[in-house]
C-alpha positions in Angstrom: -1.8 0.8 1.5 -1.3 -1.0 4.2 1.5 -0.2 7.0 5.6 -1.6 6.9 7.8 -0.9 10.2 10.5 -1.8 8.3 12.0 1.4 9.1 11.6 0.6 12.6 13.8 -2.6 12.1 16.8 -0.3 10.2 17.1 1.6 13.1 17.5 -1.2 15.7 19.8 -2.8 13.6 22.0 0.7 13.5 21.8 0.6 16.9 22.1 -3.0 17.5 18.8 -3.4 19.5 17.2 -6.1 19.5 13.4 -6.7 19.9 14.0 -7.2 23.5 15.7 -4.3 24.1 13.3 -2.3 22.6 10.8 -4.0 24.5 12.4 -2.0 27.9 13.1 0.7 26.7 10.2 1.3 25.2 8.0 0.0 28.0 5.3 -1.8 25.1 3.8 -4.9 26.0 5.2 -8.3 24.1 1.8 -8.0 22.6 2.8 -5.0 20.9 5.9 -5.8 20.0 4.6 -9.2 18.6 2.2 -7.1 16.5 4.9 -5.0 15.2 7.2 -8.5 14.2 3.6 -9.5 11.9 3.3 -6.2 10.3 0.0 -5.7 12.1 -1.8 -2.2 13.5 -1.0 -0.8 16.7 -2.4 2.6 18.5 -0.7 5.9 18.0 0.1 5.7 21.8 2.5 2.5 21.3 4.3 4.2 18.3 4.9 7.2 20.2 6.6 5.5 22.9 8.8 3.7 20.3 9.8 7.5 19.3 10.0 8.7 22.8 12.6 5.9 23.2 14.4 5.8 20.5 14.2 10.0 20.0 13.0 9.7 17.0 9.5 10.9 14.7 6.8 8.5 13.9 7.5 9.1 10.0 10.7 7.3 10.9 9.8 3.9 11.8 6.7 3.8 9.7 6.2 3.6 6.0 3.1 3.2 3.6 3.7 0.6 1.0 1.0 -0.7 -1.4 -1.0 -3.8 -0.9 -0.1 -6.8 -3.3 -2.2 -6.9 -6.1 -4.2 -10.4 -5.2 -4.8 -9.0 -1.6 -6.4 -5.5 -3.0 -8.6 -7.5 -5.1 -9.6 -10.0 -2.7 -10.7 -7.3 -0.6 -12.9 -5.4 -3.4 -15.4 -7.7 -5.4 -15.8 -5.4 -8.3 -12.2 -6.1 -8.7 -12.2 -9.3 -8.0 -14.8 -10.0 -10.6 -12.7 -8.3 -12.9 -9.7 -9.7 -11.6 -11.7 -13.1 -13.1 -13.5 -12.1 -16.6 -9.7 -11.1 -17.5 -8.5 -14.2 -16.4 -11.4 -15.9 -18.4 -10.5 -13.6 -21.5 -6.8 -14.5 -21.2 -7.6 -18.2 -21.1 -10.2 -18.1 -24.0 -7.1 -16.4 -26.2 -4.5 -18.9 -25.0 -6.6 -22.1 -26.5 -7.5 -20.3 -29.7 
C-alpha cells in the first residue's frame, strides 16, 4: 500500500487553488510541495498544516492505494522469485 494525494488535488481544483496558493496559505516549504507533486512521503506535521489551511481532515486529502504488482514483487524477494517461476512456466507451456 502507498499514500496518494489525489484527494488533495481534487480539493484544490474544486476551490480553484493553485499549488502556489496552497503553499502560501499553509506555510509549507517548496520542498514539501515538490514531494506532494511526486507522491512522496511527508511528515504528519506538513499534512496537518495543509489540513488547517484548507479547514479539512487528513482523510480528505490523502488515500491509500495498492502498489503496482511489479513494484510490490520487486520489493519482496520471495514474490519476485515466485513471479520468475511463473513466467518460466508460462513460457514453457507456450512453446509446447
